[in-house]
C-alpha positions in Angstrom: 48.1 -14.7 54.2 44.5 -16.0 53.5 41.5 -13.9 54.4 37.8 -14.4 54.1 36.0 -11.5 52.4 32.2 -11.8 52.7 32.5 -15.6 52.8 34.8 -15.8 49.7 38.3 -17.1 50.0 40.8 -14.4 49.3 44.5 -15.0 49.1 46.9 -12.1 49.2 50.0 -12.8 47.2 52.8 -10.4 48.0 54.3 -8.7 45.0 57.9 -7.8 44.2 60.0 -8.0 47.3 57.2 -9.3 49.5 55.1 -6.1 49.9 51.6 -7.1 50.8 48.8 -4.7 50.0 46.5 -6.4 52.5 49.2 -6.4 55.1 49.8 -2.7 54.6 46.1 -2.0 54.7 45.7 -3.9 58.0 48.8 -2.5 59.6 48.0 1.1 58.9 44.1 1.1 58.7 44.2 2.0 55.0 41.7 1.1 52.3 43.0 -1.4 49.8 43.1 1.4 47.2 45.4 3.6 49.4 47.5 0.6 50.5 48.1 -0.1 46.8 49.7 3.3 46.3 51.9 2.8 49.4 53.0 -0.6 48.1 53.8 0.7 44.7 55.9 3.5 46.2 57.7 0.9 48.3 58.5 -1.2 45.3 59.6 1.6 43.0 61.0 4.0 45.6 59.7 7.3 44.3 58.4 9.8 46.8 54.7 9.4 47.5 52.6 12.5 46.7 49.4 12.5 48.8 47.4 15.0 50.8 45.7 12.2 52.7 46.9 12.3 56.4 46.4 8.6 57.0 48.2 7.5 53.8 51.1 10.0 54.5 51.5 8.6 58.0 51.6 5.1 56.7 54.2 6.2 54.1 56.4 7.8 56.8 56.0 4.6 58.9 57.2 2.6 56.0 60.2 4.8 55.4 58.9 6.7 52.4 59.0 10.4 51.6 55.7 12.3 51.0 55.8 15.1 48.5 52.2 16.2 49.1 50.7 18.6 51.6 48.7 16.8 54.2 45.4 18.5 54.5 42.7 15.8 54.0 
């Protein structure tokens, strides 16, 4: 996937088993920072611990378990 970020070419290379941080961010409306945590959880398969509702919803949609309370 190639994107243009403020006129600069940006190429998102998937990591590990093809998990794309930019793809997760776009799919779930997450920041790149939050999408990185979801991608890492997908790659290493631990439960994700977050109180962020949007990140928790993305994690559930990606088949991950959330160990945090969703209050933010």
